[in-house]
C-alpha positions in Angstrom: 0.0 0.0 0.0 1.3 3.4 -1.0 1.6 6.0 1.8 1.1 8.8 -0.7 -0.2 9.1 -4.3 -1.3 12.5 -5.8 -5.0 12.8 -6.8 -5.3 13.0 -10.5 -6.7 16.3 -11.8 -9.6 16.5 -14.1 -8.8 14.8 -17.4 -5.1 14.5 -16.4 -3.2 11.9 -18.2 -2.3 9.0 -15.8 1.3 9.2 -17.1 1.4 12.8 -15.9 0.1 11.8 -12.4 2.8 9.1 -12.2 5.4 11.7 -13.2 4.2 14.0 -10.4 4.4 11.1 -8.0 8.0 10.5 -9.0 8.9 14.1 -8.5 7.2 14.5 -5.1 8.2 11.1 -3.7 11.9 12.1 -3.9 12.9 8.9 -5.6 16.3 9.4 -7.3 15.9 6.4 -9.6 13.0 5.8 -12.1 13.3 2.1 -11.4 12.4 2.8 -7.7 9.2 4.6 -8.8 8.3 1.7 -11.1 8.9 -0.8 -8.4 6.8 1.2 -5.9 3.8 1.5 -8.3 3.9 -1.6 -10.4 6.2 -4.1 -8.6 8.4 -4.2 -11.7 11.4 -2.0 -12.6 12.0 -3.1 -16.2 9.0 -1.7 -18.1 8.9 1.3 -20.4 6.1 3.7 -19.1 3.4 4.2 -21.7 2.0 7.7 -22.4 -1.4 6.4 -23.4 -2.3 3.3 -21.2 0.3 2.3 -18.6 0.6 -1.4 -18.2 -0.1 -2.7 -14.7 -2.9 -0.3 -13.7 -4.5 -3.1 -11.6 -1.4 -3.3 -9.4 -1.3 0.5 -9.1 -5.1 0.7 -8.2 -4.6 -2.0 -5.5 -1.8 0.0 -4.0 -3.6 3.4 -3.8 -5.4 4.0 -0.5 -8.3 5.8 -2.1 -10.6 3.0 -3.4 -12.2 5.4 -5.7 -9.3 4.8 -8.1 -10.3 1.5 -9.6 -8.9 0.1 -12.8 -12.1 1.0 -14.7 -12.1 4.6 -13.2 -8.5 5.2 -14.2 -9.0 3.8 -17.7 -12.1 5.8 -18.4 -11.1 9.1 -16.9 -7.3 9.3 -17.1 -6.2 7.5 -20.3 -7.3 7.9 -24.0 -8.7 4.3 -24.0 -12.3 5.6 -24.2 -11.4 7.1 -27.6 -10.5 3.7 -29.0 -12.8 1.3 -27.2 -16.0 1.8 -29.2 -14.1 0.9 -32.4 -12.3 -2.2 -31.2 -13.6 -5.7 -31.6 -14.2 -7.7 -28.4 -11.0 -9.7 -28.8 -8.7 -6.6 -28.9 -10.7 -5.0 -26.1 -10.2 -8.0 -23.9 -6.5 -8.2 -24.8 -5.9 -4.6 -23.7 -7.9 -5.0 -20.4 -6.1 -8.3 -19.6 -2.8 -6.5 -20.4 -3.3 -3.6 -18.1 -4.7 -5.9 -15.4 -1.8 -8.4 -15.4 1.0 -6.1 -16.3 2.2 -8.6 -18.9 0.1 -7.6 -21.9 1.2 -5.7 -25.0 -0.6 -2.6 -26.3 0.8 -3.0 -29.8 -2.8 -4.1 -30.7 -3.4 -0.3 -31.1 -1.2 0.4 -34.1 -1.9 4.1 -34.0 -0.4 4.3 -30.5 3.0 3.1 -31.5 6.1 5.3 -31.6 4.4 8.3 -30.0 7.1 10.1 -28.1 6.1 13.8 -27.9 3.8 15.3 -25.3 1.5 18.2 -26.3 -0.1 21.0 -24.3 -2.4 24.0 -24.8 -0.9 27.3 -23.6 -4.2 28.6 -22.3 -5.1 25.4 -20.5 -1.7 25.2 -18.9 -2.1 28.8 -17.7 -5.5 28.1 -16.2 -4.3 24.9 -14.5 -1.3 26.7 -13.1 -3.4 29.5 -11.7 -5.9 27.0 -10.2 -3.6 24.3 -8.9 -0.2 26.1 -8.7 1.1 23.5 -11.2 0.3 22.5 -14.7 -0.2 19.0 -16.0 -0.6 17.1 -19.3 -4.3 16.7 -20.3 -5.4 13.5 -22.1 -7.5 15.3 -24.7 -4.3 17.0 -26.0 -2.5 13.7 -26.5 -4.9 12.4 -29.2 -2.8 11.2 -32.1 -2.9 13.5 -35.2 -5.0 16.2 -33.5 -3.2 19.5 -32.9 -6.0 21.8 -31.8 -7.3 22.5 -28.3 -11.0 21.6 -28.0 -11.5 24.2 -25.2 -9.8 27.3 -26.7 -9.5 26.5 -30.4 -5.8 27.4 -30.3 -3.0 25.3 -31.8 -1.3 22.8 -29.4 2.4 23.1 -28.8 4.9 20.3 -28.4 6.5 20.1 -24.9 10.3 20.9 -25.3 11.4 17.6 -23.6 10.8 14.6 -25.8 10.9 11.0 -24.7 13.5 10.4 -27.4 16.0 12.6 -25.4 15.6 10.9 -22.1 16.0 7.3 -20.9 13.2 4.9 -21.8 12.1 4.5 -18.2 12.0 8.2 -17.4 8.9 10.2 -16.4 8.4 13.7 -17.9 6.6 16.1 -15.5 5.0 19.3 -16.8 7.4 22.0 -15.7 5.6 25.3 -16.1 8.7 27.4 -16.0 10.1 25.7 -19.2 7.1 26.9 -21.2 6.1 30.1 -19.4 7.6 32.3 -22.1 5.5 30.6 -24.8 2.2 30.8 -22.8 1.5 34.3 -24.1 1.5 33.0 -27.7 -2.1 31.9 -27.6 -3.4 32.9 -31.0 -6.6 31.3 -32.1 -6.3 28.7 -34.8 -8.0 29.8 -38.0 -8.1 27.9 -41.2 -11.1 28.6 -43.4 -10.4 25.7 -45.7 -10.2 23.0 -43.0 -12.4 24.7 -40.3 -15.4 22.3 -40.8 -13.3 19.2 -40.6 -11.2 20.5 -37.7 -14.3 21.2 -35.7 -15.8 17.8 -36.4 -12.7 15.9 -35.4 -11.7 17.8 -32.3 -15.2 18.1 -30.7 -16.1 14.5 -31.6 -12.9 13.1 -30.2 -13.4 15.0 -26.9 -17.0 13.8 -26.8 -15.7 10.2 -27.2 -13.2 10.7 -24.4 -15.6 12.0 -21.9 -18.6 9.8 -22.7 -18.7 6.1 -21.9 -19.9 4.8 -25.3 -20.5 1.1 -25.3 -21.0 -1.0 -28.4 -22.3 -4.3 -27.0 -25.8 -4.6 -28.5 -24.7 -4.5 -32.1 -21.3 -4.9 -33.8 -19.8 -1.8 -35.5 -20.3 -3.4 -38.9 -24.1 -3.8 -38.2 -24.3 -0.1 -37.3 -22.4 1.0 -40.4 -24.6 -1.1 -42.7 -27.7 0.2 -41.1 -26.8 3.9 -41.7 -25.3 3.1 -45.2 -28.7 1.6 -46.1 -30.5 4.6 -44.7 -28.5 6.9 -47.0 -29.1 4.6 -50.1 -25.5 3.5 -50.4 -26.5 -0.2 -50.4 -27.2 -2.5 -53.3 -29.2 -5.7 -52.7 -27.6 -8.5 -50.7 -25.7 -6.1 -48.5 -23.3 -4.9 -51.2 -22.1 -1.3 -50.8 -22.2 1.2 -53.6 -18.6 2.2 -52.9 -18.1 4.6 -55.8 -21.2 6.7 -54.9 -20.2 6.7 -51.2 -16.6 7.8 -51.9 -17.7 10.6 -54.3 -20.2 12.0 -51.8 -17.7 11.6 -49.0 -15.1 13.7 -50.9 -17.7 16.4 -51.8 -18.8 16.6 -48.1 -15.4 17.2 -46.6 -13.6 18.5 -49.8 -10.3 17.2 -51.1 -8.3 20.0 -49.6 -9.4 19.2 -46.0 -8.8 15.4 -46.5 -5.3 16.0 -47.9 -4.5 18.3 -44.9 -5.3 15.4 -42.6 -3.5 12.8 -44.9 -6.9 11.1 -45.5 -7.3 11.8 -49.2 -7.7 8.7 -51.4 -8.1 7.7 -55.1 -11.6 6.3 -55.8 -10.1 4.0 -58.5 -7.5 2.5 -56.3 -8.5 -1.0 -55.2 -7.0 -0.8 -51.7 -7.6 2.8 -50.7 -8.3 3.3 -46.9 -12.1 3.8 -47.2 -12.5 0.6 -49.2 -10.5 -1.4 -46.7 -12.4 0.3 -43.9 -15.8 -0.7 -45.3 -14.7 -4.3 -45.8 -13.7 -4.7 -42.2 -14.8 -1.7 -39.9 -14.4 -3.8 -36.7 -10.7 -4.1 -37.5 -10.1 -0.4 -38.1 -8.7 1.1 -34.9 -8.2 4.7 -36.1 -10.8 6.8 -34.3 -10.3 9.7 -36.7 -11.5 7.7 -39.7 -14.4 6.3 -37.8 -15.4 9.8 -36.6 -15.4 11.1 -40.2 -17.5 8.3 -41.6 -20.0 8.4 -38.6 -20.4 12.2 -38.9 -20.9 11.8 -42.7 -23.5 9.1 -42.4 -25.3 10.1 -39.2 -24.2 13.5 -38.0 -24.3 12.5 -34.3 -22.0 10.2 -32.4 -24.5 9.7 -29.5 -27.3 8.7 -31.9 -24.9 6.3 -33.8 -24.0 4.4 -30.6 -27.3 4.7 -28.7 -29.6 3.4 -31.4 -30.6 -0.3 -31.0 -30.4 -1.7 -34.6 -32.4 -4.8 -33.8 -35.3 -2.8 -32.5 -35.1 -0.5 -35.5 -35.2 -3.4 -37.9 -37.8 -5.5 -36.1 -40.1 -2.7 -35.0 -39.2 0.1 -37.5 -42.7 1.7 -37.4 -43.4 1.4 -33.7 -46.5 -0.4 -32.4 -49.6 -0.7 -34.6 -52.2 -0.3 -35.8 -51.2 1.9 -38.8 -53.3 4.3 -41.0 -55.1 3.4 -44.3 -54.1 6.0 -46.9 -56.8 5.2 -49.5 -57.9 8.7 -50.4 -61.5 7.7 -51.4 -62.2 5.4 -48.4 -64.4 6.4 -45.5 -61.8 5.2 -43.1 -59.0 7.3 -44.7 -56.3 8.2 -42.1 -57.7 5.9 -39.5 -55.5 3.3 -37.8 -57.1 0.1 -39.2 -54.1 -1.8 -40.5 -52.9 -4.3 -37.9 -49.8 -5.8 -39.5 -47.2 -5.2 -42.2 -44.7 -7.1 -44.2 -41.0 -6.2 -44.0 -39.1 -6.7 -47.3 -35.3 -6.4 -47.4 -33.8 -5.7 -50.7 -31.8 -2.7 -51.9 -33.6 -0.8 -49.2 -35.8 -2.0 -46.3 -39.5 -1.4 -47.0 -42.6 -2.0 -45.0 -45.7 -3.1 -47.0 -49.1 -2.1 -45.5 -52.3 -3.6 -46.9 -55.8 -2.5 -45.8 -58.9 -4.6 -45.9 -60.1 -2.3 -48.8 -57.2 -3.6 -50.9 -55.2 -0.4 -50.8 -51.5 -1.3 -50.4 -48.6 1.1 -49.9 -45.0 0.8 -48.9 -42.8 3.0 -46.6 -39.0 3.0 -46.4 -38.1 2.5 -42.7 -35.7 5.4 -43.0 -38.4 7.8 -44.3 -41.3 7.6 -42.0 -42.6 11.0 -43.0 -44.3 9.3 -45.9 -47.2 8.3 -43.6 -48.3 12.0 -43.9 -46.8 12.7 -47.3 -47.5 9.7 -49.6 -46.4 9.9 -53.2 -47.3 7.8 -56.2 -44.1 5.8 -56.0 -45.2 4.6 -52.5 -48.5 3.1 -53.8 -48.3 -0.6 -54.6 -51.9 -1.3 -55.4 -55.1 0.9 -55.2 -57.3 -2.1 -54.4 -60.7 -3.4 -55.4 -62.7 -0.6 -53.6 -60.8 2.1 -55.4 -61.0 0.3 -58.8 -64.8 -0.3 -58.4 -65.4 3.4 -57.8 -63.2 4.3 -60.8 -65.2 1.9 -62.9 -68.5 3.4 -61.8 -67.4 6.9 -62.6 -66.1 6.0 -66.0 -69.4 4.3 -66.9 -71.2 7.5 -65.9 -69.2 9.3 -68.6 -66.9 11.4 -66.4 -64.0 13.1 -68.2 -60.4 12.5 -67.3 -59.9 15.8 -65.4 -63.0 15.2 -63.2 -62.0 11.5 -62.7 -58.6 12.6 -61.5 -60.2 15.1 -59.0 -62.7 12.5 -57.7 -60.1 9.7 -57.4 -57.4 12.1 -56.0 -54.6 11.0 -58.3 -53.0 12.1 -61.6 -54.4 11.9 -65.1 -51.8 9.3 -66.1 -52.7 7.1 -63.2 -56.4 7.2 -64.3 -55.3 6.1 -67.8 -53.1 3.3 -66.6 -55.8 1.9 -64.2 -58.6 2.3 -66.8 -56.5 0.1 -69.1 -56.0 -2.4 -66.3 -59.8 -2.7 -65.8 -60.5 -2.7 -69.6 -62.2 0.7 -69.9 -59.5 2.7 -71.5 -61.6 3.2 -74.7 -64.3 4.9 -72.7 -62.0 7.8 -71.8 -61.4 10.4 -74.5 -57.8 11.5 -74.0 -54.6 11.7 -76.1 -52.2 11.9 -73.2 -49.2 9.6 -73.2 -48.5 7.3 -70.3 -46.3 4.3 -69.6 -48.1 0.9 -70.3 -47.4 -1.2 -67.3 -49.5 -3.0 -64.7 -49.7 -0.8 -61.7 -49.1 -3.6 -59.2 -45.4 -4.2 -59.5 -45.6 -7.4 -57.3 -46.6 -9.4 -60.4 -47.4 -13.1 -60.0 -44.3 -15.3 -60.2 -46.0 -17.7 -62.7 -46.9 -14.8 -65.0 -43.3 -13.5 -64.7 -42.1 -17.0 -65.7 -44.3 -17.0 -68.7 -43.2 -13.5 -69.8 -39.5 -14.3 -69.5 -39.8 -17.6 -71.4 -41.7 -15.9 -74.1 -39.0 -13.2 -74.3 -36.3 -15.9 -74.8 -38.3 -17.7 -77.5 -39.1 -14.5 -79.4 -35.4 -13.5 -79.4 -34.4 -17.0 -80.7 -37.1 -16.9 -83.4 -36.0 -13.4 -84.5 -32.2 -14.3 -84.5 -31.9 -18.0 -85.2 -28.1 -17.8 -85.7 -27.5 -16.2 -82.3 -25.1 -18.1 -79.9 -25.6 -18.6 -76.2 -23.2 -15.8 -75.4 -25.0 -13.3 -77.6 -28.4 -14.2 -76.1 -26.8 -13.9 -72.6 -25.4 -10.4 -73.4 -28.7 -9.1 -74.7 -31.1 -10.7 -72.2 -28.8 -10.8 -69.2 -31.5 -10.2 -66.4 -33.9 -12.6 -68.1 -31.3 -15.4 -68.4 -30.1 -14.8 -64.8 -33.7 -15.1 -63.4 -34.5 -18.2 -65.4 -31.2 -19.9 -64.4 -32.3 -19.6 -60.8 -35.9 -20.5 -61.2 -36.1 -22.9 -64.1 -32.6 -24.0 -65.2 -33.8 -27.2 -67.0 -36.1 -25.3 -69.4 -33.4 -22.7 -70.1 -30.9 -25.4 -70.9 -33.3 -27.2 -73.3 -34.2 -24.1 -75.3 -30.9 -22.3 -75.5 -28.6 -23.1 -78.6 -26.1 -25.9 -78.0 -22.5 -25.0 -77.2 -20.5 -24.6 -80.4 -17.3 -26.7 -80.5 -14.0 -24.8 -81.2 -12.2 -25.3 -84.5 -9.7 -27.6 -82.9 -9.6 -29.9 -80.0 -7.2 -29.5 -77.0 -6.7 -33.3 -77.1 -4.9 -32.9 -80.5 -1.4 -34.4 -80.0 0.1 -32.1 -82.6 -1.1 -29.0 -80.7 0.3 -30.2 -77.4 3.7 -31.2 -79.0 4.1 -27.7 -80.5 3.1 -26.0 -77.3 5.5 -28.2 -75.3 8.4 -27.3 -77.6 7.6 -23.6 -77.4 7.3 -23.5 -73.6 10.5 -25.5 -73.2 12.4 -23.0 -75.3 11.1 -20.0 -73.3 11.9 -21.7 -70.0 15.5 -22.6 -71.1 16.1 -19.1 -72.4 14.9 -17.6 -69.1 17.0 -20.0 -67.1 20.1 -19.0 -69.0 19.5 -15.4 -68.2 19.0 -15.7 -64.5 21.0 -18.8 -63.4 24.1 -16.7 -62.5 22.1 -14.2 -60.4 21.7 -14.3 -56.6 18.0 -15.3 -56.7 16.3 -18.5 -56.0 15.1 -20.4 -59.1 11.4 -21.1 -58.4 8.4 -21.9 -60.7 6.9 -18.5 -59.8 10.1 -16.6 -60.7 10.5 -18.4 -64.0 6.9 -17.8 -64.9 7.2 -14.1 -64.1 10.5 -13.6 -66.0 9.3 -15.6 -69.1 5.7 -14.3 -69.1 4.1 -17.8 -69.2 1.8 -19.6 -66.9 1.2 -23.4 -66.7 -1.1 -25.1 -64.3 -0.9 -28.6 -65.5 2.2 -30.4 -67.0 0.5 -33.7 -67.9 0.7 -33.1 -71.6 4.0 -31.1 -71.4 6.7 -33.7 -70.6 9.7 -31.6 -71.9 8.6 -28.5 -70.0 8.0 -30.6 -66.8 11.4 -32.2 -67.1 13.3 -28.9 -67.4 11.3 -27.4 -64.5 12.2 -30.5 -62.3 15.9 -30.1 -63.2 16.3 -26.3 -62.6 13.9 -25.5 -59.7 15.9 -25.2 -56.5 15.2 -26.1 -52.9 16.3 -23.7 -50.3 19.5 -25.6 -49.3 20.4 -25.8 -53.0 19.9 -22.1 -53.5 21.9 -21.3 -50.3 24.8 -23.4 -51.6 24.7 -21.5 -55.0 24.4 -18.2 -53.1 27.5 -18.8 -51.0 29.4 -19.8 -54.1 28.2 -16.6 -55.9 29.2 -14.4 -52.9 32.6 -16.0 -52.5 33.3 -15.6 -56.3 32.2 -12.0 -56.2 34.3 -11.2 -53.1 37.4 -12.8 -54.7 36.9 -10.9 -58.0 36.6 -7.5 -56.2 39.1 -7.9 -53.3 41.4 -10.7 -54.4 40.5 -12.8 -51.3 37.4 -14.3 -49.7 36.3 -12.0 -46.8 34.1 -14.1 -44.5 32.3 -11.1 -43.1 31.3 -9.8 -46.5 30.2 -13.3 -47.6 28.0 -13.7 -44.5 26.6 -10.2 -45.0 25.5 -11.3 -48.5 23.8 -14.4 -47.0 22.5 -12.5 -44.0 18.8 -13.6 -44.3 19.7 -17.3 -44.2 22.3 -16.8 -41.4 19.4 -16.5 -39.0 18.0 -19.9 -39.9 19.1 -23.5 -39.4 21.1 -23.2 -42.6 24.0 -21.4 -40.8 26.0 -24.6 -40.6 25.6 -25.2 -44.3 26.7 -21.7 -45.1 29.9 -22.1 -43.0 30.7 -25.5 -44.5 30.3 -24.1 -48.1 32.5 -21.1 -47.3 35.2 -23.5 -46.0 34.9 -25.5 -49.2 35.3 -22.4 -51.4 38.3 -21.3 -49.4 40.0 -24.7 -49.8 39.3 -24.7 -53.5 40.9 -21.2 -53.7 44.0 -22.2 -51.7 44.4 -25.3 -53.8 44.1 -23.4 -57.1 46.6 -20.8 -55.8 49.2 -23.4 -54.7 48.9 -25.3 -58.0 49.2 -22.0 -59.9 
């Protein structure tokens, strides 16, 4: 139990508190302080999350300072924890508890050796506590603006690179007192929006205990991506549209300033890798930018229960019927709905009058502002009234007023019920059945008819040509009736020659043999291992099966090297090169040339081969 340990100030970095303890305890050696606090004297103190916090918490008399309290209030762990998967989170907790863990799991925390401070915060702290300290919100990697005063952070003059690894750097106010007056506000009109988002959001993460237990980070991102229409069907992301909008939202200049710009065409840019595996991305800055872009609010992003939103997106029923000509219009008479997940997630509501409409779960305002695209089917009651009004001789304008829809909707529906010829109108409209949920059997008939008509019109068309011109039709029939499709498509056309032709394989074998032999002669005297992959790369050929290529297989078997064979040739090469340049075999230079393999179990082989080359050289010198 420690007889004394200073109380950490508000948002003080735990490393700073330990440094103050070292100063006030009077310990002359850093190892003594480490032994006092962590029962170990051979550990490098970490700025971000000191290892062995549990041991420290057990030794402090004030039981308020538990492991969880110190982690949440005096380290920057809360900034990272919402974006870590459970395995990494447990690894860190176990590490700080046992004192034997490694914090290299957080790649962004590595090699961080400079402490930062805000001049105005330091002055306020000194006036209030008669000493300054390092605040944790100022140590966030890549952020250099104070979230309290909007001034640029300064680097403390003493770096960890200039002191011993086990040293503690205490904030000495006298060292920076001259720079305290330089407190100009940070202004950058180009990056102001992005700076404000990052700094304020990072501080909000630090001071709020966000938990991500209910849903994984990936589930949350997919939910909000779908809400912004960045999803195709089957959970595929429209990456190009997302990246374009993301750049327009933050501007390329701001992203370049933070080293976060990217090329949309590059296959492995950071945003593509991020979307593929968000649970594995530990950089809070990238997470903050994407969350703010998709959601605009960190608290809402982490507090929303995705399962409830997906299972009960429209709250508890009943829900209103929106049939404009029904007596029960606007009344809550619909007791259930069907949830359909495709490119977007839609709720289908069907009333007893037959009127059916759909609402996107991310656009619930449509309950009071229904548009034509939301109507799936008007229903029998609506159609019966339309039929009666048409038979009474109503004109199209009056029909549209009575039925509370557009002229074109009247024309389409009148065609559906077979009364189009009773309406005198030359207006153009699209000829399709209003109910888009067409019967599957009818869809099957239509698609088969489309295939047969195309084959009748183009009798010489091949399977590939039909597939290119009727891609969606072919794909749908392949899933729903593959046997019919196979029976009615043209048969596969055979190529002009057969791959079983002996003459063809004999010529190909000779050609490949010549290329491999030519490549071998070019690289056999170079210090590189002869492998199939290297020969393929250098010669520009690729062979997966050597069954019908006996000569090519034979030359590959004779020239491809095992690792010991290559090491033997490499030692010979280095010895020969050393003798040509210096007139002698320098063992140090030969070993340097074989450095990679000196660290393996081939070291004995290398030494024996060097001795062999030296004996050969001595023998040739004596005989000469």
